[in-house]
Gaussian input, Z-matrix of N, CA and C with variables (Angstrom, degrees):
# hf/3-21g

backbone

0 1
 N
 C     1     B1
 C     2     B2     1     A1
 N     3     B3     2     A2     1     D1
 C     4     B4     3     A3     2     D2
 C     5     B5     4     A4     3     D3
 N     6     B6     5     A5     4     D4
 C     7     B7     6     A6     5     D5
 C     8     B8     7     A7     6     D6
 N     9     B9     8     A8     7     D7
 C    10    B10     9     A9     8     D8
 C    11    B11    10    A10     9     D9
 N    12    B12    11    A11    10    D10
 C    13    B13    12    A12    11    D11
 C    14    B14    13    A13    12    D12
 N    15    B15    14    A14    13    D13
 C    16    B16    15    A15    14    D14
 C    17    B17    16    A16    15    D15
 N    18    B18    17    A17    16    D16
 C    19    B19    18    A18    17    D17
 C    20    B20    19    A19    18    D18
 N    21    B21    20    A20    19    D19
 C    22    B22    21    A21    20    D20
 C    23    B23    22    A22    21    D21
 N    24    B24    23    A23    22    D22
 C    25    B25    24    A24    23    D23
 C    26    B26    25    A25    24    D24
 N    27    B27    26    A26    25    D25
 C    28    B28    27    A27    26    D26
 C    29    B29    28    A28    27    D27
 N    30    B30    29    A29    28    D28
 C    31    B31    30    A30    29    D29
 C    32    B32    31    A31    30    D30
 N    33    B33    32    A32    31    D31
 C    34    B34    33    A33    32    D32
 C    35    B35    34    A34    33    D33
 N    36    B36    35    A35    34    D34
 C    37    B37    36    A36    35    D35
 C    38    B38    37    A37    36    D36
 N    39    B39    38    A38    37    D37
 C    40    B40    39    A39    38    D38
 C    41    B41    40    A40    39    D39
 N    42    B42    41    A41    40    D40
 C    43    B43    42    A42    41    D41
 C    44    B44    43    A43    42    D42
 N    45    B45    44    A44    43    D43
 C    46    B46    45    A45    44    D44
 C    47    B47    46    A46    45    D45
 N    48    B48    47    A47    46    D46
 C    49    B49    48    A48    47    D47
 C    50    B50    49    A49    48    D48
 N    51    B51    50    A50    49    D49
 C    52    B52    51    A51    50    D50
 C    53    B53    52    A52    51    D51
 N    54    B54    53    A53    52    D52
 C    55    B55    54    A54    53    D53
 C    56    B56    55    A55    54    D54
 N    57    B57    56    A56    55    D55
 C    58    B58    57    A57    56    D56
 C    59    B59    58    A58    57    D57
 N    60    B60    59    A59    58    D58
 C    61    B61    60    A60    59    D59
 C    62    B62    61    A61    60    D60
 N    63    B63    62    A62    61    D61
 C    64    B64    63    A63    62    D62
 C    65    B65    64    A64    63    D63
 N    66    B66    65    A65    64    D64
 C    67    B67    66    A66    65    D65
 C    68    B68    67    A67    66    D66
 N    69    B69    68    A68    67    D67
 C    70    B70    69    A69    68    D68
 C    71    B71    70    A70    69    D69
 N    72    B72    71    A71    70    D70
 C    73    B73    72    A72    71    D71
 C    74    B74    73    A73    72    D72
 N    75    B75    74    A74    73    D73
 C    76    B76    75    A75    74    D74
 C    77    B77    76    A76    75    D75
 N    78    B78    77    A77    76    D76
 C    79    B79    78    A78    77    D77
 C    80    B80    79    A79    78    D78
 N    81    B81    80    A80    79    D79
 C    82    B82    81    A81    80    D80
 C    83    B83    82    A82    81    D81
 N    84    B84    83    A83    82    D82
 C    85    B85    84    A84    83    D83
 C    86    B86    85    A85    84    D84
 N    87    B87    86    A86    85    D85
 C    88    B88    87    A87    86    D86
 C    89    B89    88    A88    87    D87
 N    90    B90    89    A89    88    D88
 C    91    B91    90    A90    89    D89
 C    92    B92    91    A91    90    D90
 N    93    B93    92    A92    91    D91
 C    94    B94    93    A93    92    D92
 C    95    B95    94    A94    93    D93
 N    96    B96    95    A95    94    D94
 C    97    B97    96    A96    95    D95
 C    98    B98    97    A97    96    D96
 N    99    B99    98    A98    97    D97
 C   100   B100    99    A99    98    D98
 C   101   B101   100   A100    99    D99
 N   102   B102   101   A101   100   D100
 C   103   B103   102   A102   101   D101
 C   104   B104   103   A103   102   D102
 N   105   B105   104   A104   103   D103
 C   106   B106   105   A105   104   D104
 C   107   B107   106   A106   105   D105
 N   108   B108   107   A107   106   D106
 C   109   B109   108   A108   107   D107
 C   110   B110   109   A109   108   D108
 N   111   B111   110   A110   109   D109
 C   112   B112   111   A111   110   D110
 C   113   B113   112   A112   111   D111
 N   114   B114   113   A113   112   D112
 C   115   B115   114   A114   113   D113
 C   116   B116   115   A115   114   D114
 N   117   B117   116   A116   115   D115
 C   118   B118   117   A117   116   D116
 C   119   B119   118   A118   117   D117
 N   120   B120   119   A119   118   D118
 C   121   B121   120   A120   119   D119
 C   122   B122   121   A121   120   D120
 N   123   B123   122   A122   121   D121
 C   124   B124   123   A123   122   D122
 C   125   B125   124   A124   123   D123
 N   126   B126   125   A125   124   D124
 C   127   B127   126   A126   125   D125
 C   128   B128   127   A127   126   D126
 N   129   B129   128   A128   127   D127
 C   130   B130   129   A129   128   D128
 C   131   B131   130   A130   129   D129
 N   132   B132   131   A131   130   D130
 C   133   B133   132   A132   131   D131
 C   134   B134   133   A133   132   D132
 N   135   B135   134   A134   133   D133
 C   136   B136   135   A135   134   D134
 C   137   B137   136   A136   135   D135
 N   138   B138   137   A137   136   D136
 C   139   B139   138   A138   137   D137
 C   140   B140   139   A139   138   D138
 N   141   B141   140   A140   139   D139
 C   142   B142   141   A141   140   D140
 C   143   B143   142   A142   141   D141
 N   144   B144   143   A143   142   D142
 C   145   B145   144   A144   143   D143
 C   146   B146   145   A145   144   D144
 N   147   B147   146   A146   145   D145
 C   148   B148   147   A147   146   D146
 C   149   B149   148   A148   147   D147
 N   150   B150   149   A149   148   D148
 C   151   B151   150   A150   149   D149
 C   152   B152   151   A151   150   D150
 N   153   B153   152   A152   151   D151
 C   154   B154   153   A153   152   D152
 C   155   B155   154   A154   153   D153
 N   156   B156   155   A155   154   D154
 C   157   B157   156   A156   155   D155
 C   158   B158   157   A157   156   D156
 N   159   B159   158   A158   157   D157
 C   160   B160   159   A159   158   D158
 C   161   B161   160   A160   159   D159
 N   162   B162   161   A161   160   D160
 C   163   B163   162   A162   161   D161
 C   164   B164   163   A163   162   D162
 N   165   B165   164   A164   163   D163
 C   166   B166   165   A165   164   D164
 C   167   B167   166   A166   165   D165
 N   168   B168   167   A167   166   D166
 C   169   B169   168   A168   167   D167
 C   170   B170   169   A169   168   D168
 N   171   B171   170   A170   169   D169
 C   172   B172   171   A171   170   D170
 C   173   B173   172   A172   171   D171
 N   174   B174   173   A173   172   D172
 C   175   B175   174   A174   173   D173
 C   176   B176   175   A175   174   D174
 N   177   B177   176   A176   175   D175
 C   178   B178   177   A177   176   D176
 C   179   B179   178   A178   177   D177
 N   180   B180   179   A179   178   D178
 C   181   B181   180   A180   179   D179
 C   182   B182   181   A181   180   D180
 N   183   B183   182   A182   181   D181
 C   184   B184   183   A183   182   D182
 C   185   B185   184   A184   183   D183
 N   186   B186   185   A185   184   D184
 C   187   B187   186   A186   185   D185
 C   188   B188   187   A187   186   D186
 N   189   B189   188   A188   187   D187
 C   190   B190   189   A189   188   D188
 C   191   B191   190   A190   189   D189
 N   192   B192   191   A191   190   D190
 C   193   B193   192   A192   191   D191
 C   194   B194   193   A193   192   D192
 N   195   B195   194   A194   193   D193
 C   196   B196   195   A195   194   D194
 C   197   B197   196   A196   195   D195
 N   198   B198   197   A197   196   D196
 C   199   B199   198   A198   197   D197
 C   200   B200   199   A199   198   D198
 N   201   B201   200   A200   199   D199
 C   202   B202   201   A201   200   D200
 C   203   B203   202   A202   201   D201
 N   204   B204   203   A203   202   D202
 C   205   B205   204   A204   203   D203
 C   206   B206   205   A205   204   D204
 N   207   B207   206   A206   205   D205
 C   208   B208   207   A207   206   D206
 C   209   B209   208   A208   207   D207
 N   210   B210   209   A209   208   D208
 C   211   B211   210   A210   209   D209
 C   212   B212   211   A211   210   D210
 N   213   B213   212   A212   211   D211
 C   214   B214   213   A213   212   D212
 C   215   B215   214   A214   213   D213
 N   216   B216   215   A215   214   D214
 C   217   B217   216   A216   215   D215
 C   218   B218   217   A217   216   D216
 N   219   B219   218   A218   217   D217
 C   220   B220   219   A219   218   D218
 C   221   B221   220   A220   219   D219
 N   222   B222   221   A221   220   D220
 C   223   B223   222   A222   221   D221
 C   224   B224   223   A223   222   D222
 N   225   B225   224   A224   223   D223
 C   226   B226   225   A225   224   D224
 C   227   B227   226   A226   225   D225
 N   228   B228   227   A227   226   D226
 C   229   B229   228   A228   227   D227
 C   230   B230   229   A229   228   D228
 N   231   B231   230   A230   229   D229
 C   232   B232   231   A231   230   D230
 C   233   B233   232   A232   231   D231
 N   234   B234   233   A233   232   D232
 C   235   B235   234   A234   233   D233
 C   236   B236   235   A235   234   D234
 N   237   B237   236   A236   235   D235
 C   238   B238   237   A237   236   D236
 C   239   B239   238   A238   237   D237
 N   240   B240   239   A239   238   D238
 C   241   B241   240   A240   239   D239
 C   242   B242   241   A241   240   D240
 N   243   B243   242   A242   241   D241
 C   244   B244   243   A243   242   D242
 C   245   B245   244   A244   243   D243
 N   246   B246   245   A245   244   D244
 C   247   B247   246   A246   245   D245
 C   248   B248   247   A247   246   D246
 N   249   B249   248   A248   247   D247
 C   250   B250   249   A249   248   D248
 C   251   B251   250   A250   249   D249
 N   252   B252   251   A251   250   D250
 C   253   B253   252   A252   251   D251
 C   254   B254   253   A253   252   D252
 N   255   B255   254   A254   253   D253
 C   256   B256   255   A255   254   D254
 C   257   B257   256   A256   255   D255
 N   258   B258   257   A257   256   D256
 C   259   B259   258   A258   257   D257
 C   260   B260   259   A259   258   D258
 N   261   B261   260   A260   259   D259
 C   262   B262   261   A261   260   D260
 C   263   B263   262   A262   261   D261
 N   264   B264   263   A263   262   D262
 C   265   B265   264   A264   263   D263
 C   266   B266   265   A265   264   D264
 N   267   B267   266   A266   265   D265
 C   268   B268   267   A267   266   D266
 C   269   B269   268   A268   267   D267
 N   270   B270   269   A269   268   D268
 C   271   B271   270   A270   269   D269
 C   272   B272   271   A271   270   D270
 N   273   B273   272   A272   271   D271
 C   274   B274   273   A273   272   D272
 C   275   B275   274   A274   273   D273
 N   276   B276   275   A275   274   D274
 C   277   B277   276   A276   275   D275
 C   278   B278   277   A277   276   D276
 N   279   B279   278   A278   277   D277
 C   280   B280   279   A279   278   D278
 C   281   B281   280   A280   279   D279
 N   282   B282   281   A281   280   D280
 C   283   B283   282   A282   281   D281
 C   284   B284   283   A283   282   D282
 N   285   B285   284   A284   283   D283
 C   286   B286   285   A285   284   D284
 C   287   B287   286   A286   285   D285
 N   288   B288   287   A287   286   D286
 C   289   B289   288   A288   287   D287
 C   290   B290   289   A289   288   D288
 N   291   B291   290   A290   289   D289
 C   292   B292   291   A291   290   D290
 C   293   B293   292   A292   291   D291
 N   294   B294   293   A293   292   D292
 C   295   B295   294   A294   293   D293
 C   296   B296   295   A295   294   D294
 N   297   B297   296   A296   295   D295
 C   298   B298   297   A297   296   D296
 C   299   B299   298   A298   297   D297
 N   300   B300   299   A299   298   D298
 C   301   B301   300   A300   299   D299
 C   302   B302   301   A301   300   D300
 N   303   B303   302   A302   301   D301
 C   304   B304   303   A303   302   D302
 C   305   B305   304   A304   303   D303
 N   306   B306   305   A305   304   D304
 C   307   B307   306   A306   305   D305
 C   308   B308   307   A307   306   D306

   B1=1.4479
   B2=1.5346
   B3=1.3230
   B4=1.4510
   B5=1.5229
   B6=1.3269
   B7=1.4597
   B8=1.5226
   B9=1.3333
   B10=1.4501
   B11=1.5146
   B12=1.2894
   B13=1.4530
   B14=1.5227
   B15=1.3343
   B16=1.4647
   B17=1.5240
   B18=1.3096
   B19=1.4594
   B20=1.5146
   B21=1.3330
   B22=1.4551
   B23=1.5298
   B24=1.3283
   B25=1.4581
   B26=1.5260
   B27=1.3041
   B28=1.4546
   B29=1.5194
   B30=1.3261
   B31=1.4608
   B32=1.5194
   B33=1.3027
   B34=1.4491
   B35=1.5299
   B36=1.3120
   B37=1.4591
   B38=1.5248
   B39=1.3038
   B40=1.4540
   B41=1.5276
   B42=1.3213
   B43=1.4762
   B44=1.5239
   B45=1.3316
   B46=1.4572
   B47=1.5333
   B48=1.3310
   B49=1.4660
   B50=1.5293
   B51=1.3146
   B52=1.4669
   B53=1.5303
   B54=1.3214
   B55=1.4660
   B56=1.5254
   B57=1.3301
   B58=1.4677
   B59=1.5173
   B60=1.3288
   B61=1.4638
   B62=1.5253
   B63=1.3337
   B64=1.4619
   B65=1.5256
   B66=1.3091
   B67=1.4623
   B68=1.5135
   B69=1.3325
   B70=1.4639
   B71=1.5246
   B72=1.3243
   B73=1.4593
   B74=1.5193
   B75=1.3154
   B76=1.4582
   B77=1.5171
   B78=1.3338
   B79=1.4642
   B80=1.5159
   B81=1.3204
   B82=1.4617
   B83=1.5278
   B84=1.3165
   B85=1.4560
   B86=1.5303
   B87=1.3482
   B88=1.4723
   B89=1.5340
   B90=1.3183
   B91=1.4637
   B92=1.5168
   B93=1.3297
   B94=1.4627
   B95=1.5255
   B96=1.3306
   B97=1.4663
   B98=1.5202
   B99=1.3304
   B100=1.4685
   B101=1.5305
   B102=1.3376
   B103=1.4589
   B104=1.5253
   B105=1.3322
   B106=1.4642
   B107=1.5331
   B108=1.3311
   B109=1.4634
   B110=1.5201
   B111=1.3204
   B112=1.4713
   B113=1.5288
   B114=1.3263
   B115=1.4708
   B116=1.5263
   B117=1.3506
   B118=1.4668
   B119=1.5252
   B120=1.3418
   B121=1.4543
   B122=1.5298
   B123=1.3107
   B124=1.4626
   B125=1.5269
   B126=1.3492
   B127=1.4613
   B128=1.5259
   B129=1.3186
   B130=1.4667
   B131=1.5167
   B132=1.3271
   B133=1.4672
   B134=1.5245
   B135=1.3246
   B136=1.4595
   B137=1.5246
   B138=1.3194
   B139=1.4636
   B140=1.5212
   B141=1.3293
   B142=1.4658
   B143=1.5279
   B144=1.3061
   B145=1.4685
   B146=1.5315
   B147=1.3201
   B148=1.4546
   B149=1.5258
   B150=1.2987
   B151=1.4668
   B152=1.5241
   B153=1.3216
   B154=1.4614
   B155=1.5216
   B156=1.3219
   B157=1.4712
   B158=1.5172
   B159=1.3071
   B160=1.4596
   B161=1.5256
   B162=1.3108
   B163=1.4586
   B164=1.5124
   B165=1.3249
   B166=1.4690
   B167=1.5205
   B168=1.3185
   B169=1.4612
   B170=1.5152
   B171=1.3259
   B172=1.4584
   B173=1.5258
   B174=1.3141
   B175=1.4670
   B176=1.5202
   B177=1.3209
   B178=1.4684
   B179=1.5226
   B180=1.3249
   B181=1.4666
   B182=1.5102
   B183=1.3164
   B184=1.4584
   B185=1.5291
   B186=1.3229
   B187=1.4682
   B188=1.5259
   B189=1.3302
   B190=1.4705
   B191=1.5238
   B192=1.3259
   B193=1.4669
   B194=1.5196
   B195=1.3141
   B196=1.4569
   B197=1.5102
   B198=1.3039
   B199=1.4607
   B200=1.5288
   B201=1.3036
   B202=1.4655
   B203=1.5303
   B204=1.3208
   B205=1.4593
   B206=1.5219
   B207=1.3170
   B208=1.4632
   B209=1.5258
   B210=1.3133
   B211=1.4714
   B212=1.5257
   B213=1.3225
   B214=1.4703
   B215=1.5243
   B216=1.3224
   B217=1.4616
   B218=1.5202
   B219=1.3199
   B220=1.4600
   B221=1.5214
   B222=1.3105
   B223=1.4580
   B224=1.5276
   B225=1.3273
   B226=1.4667
   B227=1.5303
   B228=1.3144
   B229=1.4672
   B230=1.5255
   B231=1.3211
   B232=1.4596
   B233=1.5238
   B234=1.3151
   B235=1.4705
   B236=1.5163
   B237=1.3211
   B238=1.4512
   B239=1.5223
   B240=1.3365
   B241=1.4606
   B242=1.5236
   B243=1.3436
   B244=1.4632
   B245=1.5403
   B246=1.3284
   B247=1.4684
   B248=1.5255
   B249=1.3295
   B250=1.4723
   B251=1.5234
   B252=1.3352
   B253=1.4668
   B254=1.5306
   B255=1.3328
   B256=1.4648
   B257=1.5245
   B258=1.3359
   B259=1.4615
   B260=1.5258
   B261=1.3132
   B262=1.4687
   B263=1.5271
   B264=1.3338
   B265=1.4667
   B266=1.5250
   B267=1.3279
   B268=1.4708
   B269=1.5233
   B270=1.3247
   B271=1.4659
   B272=1.5220
   B273=1.3392
   B274=1.4726
   B275=1.5298
   B276=1.3286
   B277=1.4637
   B278=1.5248
   B279=1.3279
   B280=1.4617
   B281=1.5255
   B282=1.3393
   B283=1.4605
   B284=1.5249
   B285=1.3105
   B286=1.4603
   B287=1.5155
   B288=1.3105
   B289=1.4481
   B290=1.5283
   B291=1.3349
   B292=1.4536
   B293=1.5259
   B294=1.3194
   B295=1.4656
   B296=1.5136
   B297=1.2988
   B298=1.4753
   B299=1.5137
   B300=1.3104
   B301=1.4734
   B302=1.5157
   B303=1.3006
   B304=1.4525
   B305=1.5257
   B306=1.3342
   B307=1.4740
   B308=1.5026
   A1=110.62
   A2=116.34
   A3=120.28
   A4=111.33
   A5=117.98
   A6=122.31
   A7=112.25
   A8=117.46
   A9=121.49
   A10=111.76
   A11=116.17
   A12=122.31
   A13=108.22
   A14=117.46
   A15=118.82
   A16=111.09
   A17=117.16
   A18=121.51
   A19=112.12
   A20=116.74
   A21=120.96
   A22=108.81
   A23=115.06
   A24=119.99
   A25=108.97
   A26=115.38
   A27=122.17
   A28=106.64
   A29=116.81
   A30=119.59
   A31=111.08
   A32=113.91
   A33=122.21
   A34=109.53
   A35=117.44
   A36=122.02
   A37=112.58
   A38=117.17
   A39=121.79
   A40=109.35
   A41=118.02
   A42=121.87
   A43=112.49
   A44=118.19
   A45=119.55
   A46=111.56
   A47=117.03
   A48=122.04
   A49=111.76
   A50=116.78
   A51=122.64
   A52=108.80
   A53=116.15
   A54=121.12
   A55=111.06
   A56=116.85
   A57=121.78
   A58=109.00
   A59=116.49
   A60=120.95
   A61=108.32
   A62=116.27
   A63=119.37
   A64=111.86
   A65=117.26
   A66=121.40
   A67=113.08
   A68=117.02
   A69=121.22
   A70=110.90
   A71=115.75
   A72=121.56
   A73=109.15
   A74=115.70
   A75=119.36
   A76=110.11
   A77=114.72
   A78=122.17
   A79=107.09
   A80=115.20
   A81=121.37
   A82=108.85
   A83=116.59
   A84=121.77
   A85=108.26
   A86=118.18
   A87=120.29
   A88=114.28
   A89=117.76
   A90=120.12
   A91=112.28
   A92=115.89
   A93=120.67
   A94=110.40
   A95=116.72
   A96=120.48
   A97=110.72
   A98=117.05
   A99=121.47
   A100=110.04
   A101=116.08
   A102=121.43
   A103=110.98
   A104=116.60
   A105=121.07
   A106=111.34
   A107=116.88
   A108=120.52
   A109=111.21
   A110=117.02
   A111=121.06
   A112=111.13
   A113=116.72
   A114=121.20
   A115=112.68
   A116=116.17
   A117=121.95
   A118=110.83
   A119=114.90
   A120=123.26
   A121=108.23
   A122=116.85
   A123=121.47
   A124=108.43
   A125=118.13
   A126=119.63
   A127=110.82
   A128=116.35
   A129=121.46
   A130=107.77
   A131=117.62
   A132=119.01
   A133=111.18
   A134=115.40
   A135=118.11
   A136=108.75
   A137=115.89
   A138=120.53
   A139=109.75
   A140=116.96
   A141=118.83
   A142=111.23
   A143=115.50
   A144=122.98
   A145=112.73
   A146=116.45
   A147=120.92
   A148=108.78
   A149=115.97
   A150=120.23
   A151=112.23
   A152=116.94
   A153=120.16
   A154=111.44
   A155=117.84
   A156=119.70
   A157=111.17
   A158=118.09
   A159=121.11
   A160=110.60
   A161=116.88
   A162=120.94
   A163=113.02
   A164=116.87
   A165=120.41
   A166=111.02
   A167=115.84
   A168=120.66
   A169=110.30
   A170=116.88
   A171=120.89
   A172=111.63
   A173=117.52
   A174=120.38
   A175=111.27
   A176=117.13
   A177=120.40
   A178=110.40
   A179=116.67
   A180=120.23
   A181=112.24
   A182=116.26
   A183=121.31
   A184=110.96
   A185=116.90
   A186=120.51
   A187=110.84
   A188=116.14
   A189=119.95
   A190=109.88
   A191=117.16
   A192=120.08
   A193=111.68
   A194=116.15
   A195=120.28
   A196=114.57
   A197=117.58
   A198=120.27
   A199=112.73
   A200=116.99
   A201=120.62
   A202=111.64
   A203=117.35
   A204=120.47
   A205=110.50
   A206=116.89
   A207=121.25
   A208=110.75
   A209=116.89
   A210=121.68
   A211=110.45
   A212=116.51
   A213=120.65
   A214=110.69
   A215=118.09
   A216=121.13
   A217=112.25
   A218=117.15
   A219=120.70
   A220=113.57
   A221=117.59
   A222=121.43
   A223=108.28
   A224=118.30
   A225=120.34
   A226=114.84
   A227=119.02
   A228=121.13
   A229=113.36
   A230=118.41
   A231=121.21
   A232=109.85
   A233=115.40
   A234=121.84
   A235=106.72
   A236=116.73
   A237=121.20
   A238=109.11
   A239=115.22
   A240=121.05
   A241=112.37
   A242=116.54
   A243=120.30
   A244=108.60
   A245=116.34
   A246=120.11
   A247=112.92
   A248=117.15
   A249=119.20
   A250=110.82
   A251=116.76
   A252=120.63
   A253=110.57
   A254=116.03
   A255=119.99
   A256=110.50
   A257=117.14
   A258=120.52
   A259=110.88
   A260=116.91
   A261=121.07
   A262=110.56
   A263=116.47
   A264=120.18
   A265=111.51
   A266=117.52
   A267=120.62
   A268=109.97
   A269=117.32
   A270=120.43
   A271=111.40
   A272=117.14
   A273=119.84
   A274=110.24
   A275=115.94
   A276=120.77
   A277=110.85
   A278=116.67
   A279=120.58
   A280=112.00
   A281=116.50
   A282=120.53
   A283=112.59
   A284=116.69
   A285=121.01
   A286=111.38
   A287=114.22
   A288=120.49
   A289=112.35
   A290=118.02
   A291=121.18
   A292=113.12
   A293=117.54
   A294=120.37
   A295=110.20
   A296=116.33
   A297=123.63
   A298=114.21
   A299=117.02
   A300=119.68
   A301=109.14
   A302=116.81
   A303=120.35
   A304=108.86
   A305=113.33
   A306=118.78
   A307=109.70
   D1=-17.63
   D2=-178.04
   D3=-62.35
   D4=-33.53
   D5=-178.35
   D6=-101.47
   D7=7.82
   D8=-178.58
   D9=100.10
   D10=164.62
   D11=-177.85
   D12=-98.55
   D13=133.03
   D14=178.89
   D15=-69.79
   D16=159.63
   D17=178.75
   D18=-75.14
   D19=-29.82
   D20=178.26
   D21=-148.16
   D22=158.38
   D23=177.65
   D24=-131.39
   D25=140.82
   D26=175.38
   D27=-91.13
   D28=122.67
   D29=-176.27
   D30=-126.44
   D31=161.21
   D32=178.43
   D33=-72.28
   D34=168.22
   D35=-179.87
   D36=-93.33
   D37=28.06
   D38=176.99
   D39=-61.57
   D40=142.80
   D41=-176.02
   D42=-62.02
   D43=-23.51
   D44=177.54
   D45=-74.99
   D46=-13.01
   D47=178.66
   D48=-112.03
   D49=-51.65
   D50=-176.13
   D51=-123.47
   D52=120.06
   D53=-178.18
   D54=-77.54
   D55=-39.73
   D56=-176.40
   D57=-145.79
   D58=138.45
   D59=176.30
   D60=-155.25
   D61=115.09
   D62=177.73
   D63=-108.39
   D64=10.32
   D65=179.36
   D66=102.78
   D67=-26.88
   D68=177.78
   D69=-114.57
   D70=-48.14
   D71=179.70
   D72=-111.07
   D73=148.38
   D74=177.43
   D75=-148.36
   D76=155.97
   D77=177.15
   D78=-124.00
   D79=125.45
   D80=-179.23
   D81=-88.28
   D82=140.23
   D83=175.73
   D84=-56.27
   D85=132.71
   D86=-176.48
   D87=-56.48
   D88=-38.30
   D89=178.58
   D90=-65.49
   D91=-42.00
   D92=178.29
   D93=-69.07
   D94=-37.59
   D95=177.89
   D96=-63.37
   D97=-40.29
   D98=176.84
   D99=-59.62
   D100=-45.97
   D101=178.21
   D102=-59.22
   D103=-46.65
   D104=-179.68
   D105=-65.33
   D106=-39.42
   D107=178.75
   D108=-61.97
   D109=-39.87
   D110=-179.99
   D111=-63.36
   D112=-34.83
   D113=-179.91
   D114=-92.03
   D115=-3.71
   D116=-177.13
   D117=59.08
   D118=47.46
   D119=-179.74
   D120=-117.15
   D121=139.97
   D122=177.64
   D123=-97.43
   D124=117.60
   D125=177.39
   D126=-78.79
   D127=132.50
   D128=177.89
   D129=-125.09
   D130=110.85
   D131=179.89
   D132=-74.15
   D133=148.00
   D134=176.37
   D135=-71.25
   D136=152.98
   D137=-178.86
   D138=-66.97
   D139=136.78
   D140=178.17
   D141=-62.35
   D142=141.31
   D143=176.42
   D144=59.03
   D145=32.44
   D146=178.51
   D147=-117.23
   D148=107.16
   D149=-177.35
   D150=-63.26
   D151=-30.36
   D152=-177.31
   D153=-63.99
   D154=-53.13
   D155=-179.16
   D156=-77.70
   D157=-35.89
   D158=179.65
   D159=-63.57
   D160=-37.39
   D161=178.83
   D162=-62.09
   D163=-36.01
   D164=177.95
   D165=-63.91
   D166=-43.52
   D167=179.74
   D168=-67.11
   D169=-46.89
   D170=-178.20
   D171=-65.01
   D172=-36.56
   D173=-179.26
   D174=-65.25
   D175=-39.44
   D176=178.10
   D177=-63.12
   D178=-45.58
   D179=178.20
   D180=-63.57
   D181=-40.32
   D182=179.00
   D183=-63.92
   D184=-39.17
   D185=179.34
   D186=-63.66
   D187=-44.50
   D188=-179.94
   D189=-64.18
   D190=-46.98
   D191=-179.52
   D192=-62.89
   D193=-45.28
   D194=-174.67
   D195=-74.92
   D196=-24.75
   D197=-175.85
   D198=-112.67
   D199=-60.96
   D200=-175.10
   D201=-66.12
   D202=-54.55
   D203=-177.45
   D204=-64.44
   D205=-39.35
   D206=176.34
   D207=-60.58
   D208=-44.32
   D209=179.12
   D210=-61.40
   D211=-45.97
   D212=-178.14
   D213=-64.50
   D214=-43.24
   D215=-179.41
   D216=-64.58
   D217=-33.66
   D218=-176.96
   D219=-96.42
   D220=0.00
   D221=178.95
   D222=-83.85
   D223=122.06
   D224=-172.57
   D225=-65.54
   D226=-24.76
   D227=-176.41
   D228=-96.36
   D229=8.53
   D230=-179.64
   D231=-77.69
   D232=123.74
   D233=175.85
   D234=-129.43
   D235=101.33
   D236=-175.46
   D237=-112.38
   D238=116.89
   D239=179.45
   D240=-118.92
   D241=-14.66
   D242=-179.97
   D243=-157.12
   D244=-179.46
   D245=-177.55
   D246=-66.12
   D247=-30.95
   D248=177.58
   D249=-64.66
   D250=-40.98
   D251=177.38
   D252=-63.50
   D253=-40.89
   D254=178.39
   D255=-62.79
   D256=-42.15
   D257=179.39
   D258=-61.78
   D259=-39.93
   D260=178.65
   D261=-62.10
   D262=-43.33
   D263=-179.89
   D264=-67.45
   D265=-37.73
   D266=177.22
   D267=-64.39
   D268=-40.94
   D269=178.80
   D270=-65.71
   D271=-36.22
   D272=175.21
   D273=-62.17
   D274=-42.13
   D275=178.60
   D276=-63.57
   D277=-42.54
   D278=179.72
   D279=-66.25
   D280=-41.51
   D281=-177.69
   D282=-75.12
   D283=-26.66
   D284=-177.82
   D285=-77.79
   D286=-173.47
   D287=-177.92
   D288=-85.79
   D289=4.56
   D290=-174.21
   D291=-85.04
   D292=-34.07
   D293=-179.66
   D294=-73.08
   D295=142.89
   D296=175.96
   D297=64.55
   D298=17.33
   D299=176.91
   D300=-86.69
   D301=128.95
   D302=178.95
   D303=-77.33
   D304=143.50
   D305=178.94
   D306=-95.28

């Protein structure tokens, strides 16, 4: 939210996000749609069986898992007991020199 909210987001076809997607028509999970409506974001599911769009979604998740979560787990001062604590640690990672650093 620090850099603004995007107009749309590309998301995976997980049932918690997208209930149905045949490539042309899709149904968004009501809970996820409520979340998107509150932020004024349009959810766009990736096309089924399309490596091009699926790769974009998977790469973002892989980056977070491989860098942010790894950093938090190995950071000696991380104390996470709830989602607020996790958000604080993610913001520390984003503000620090660890995010967006090429390996």
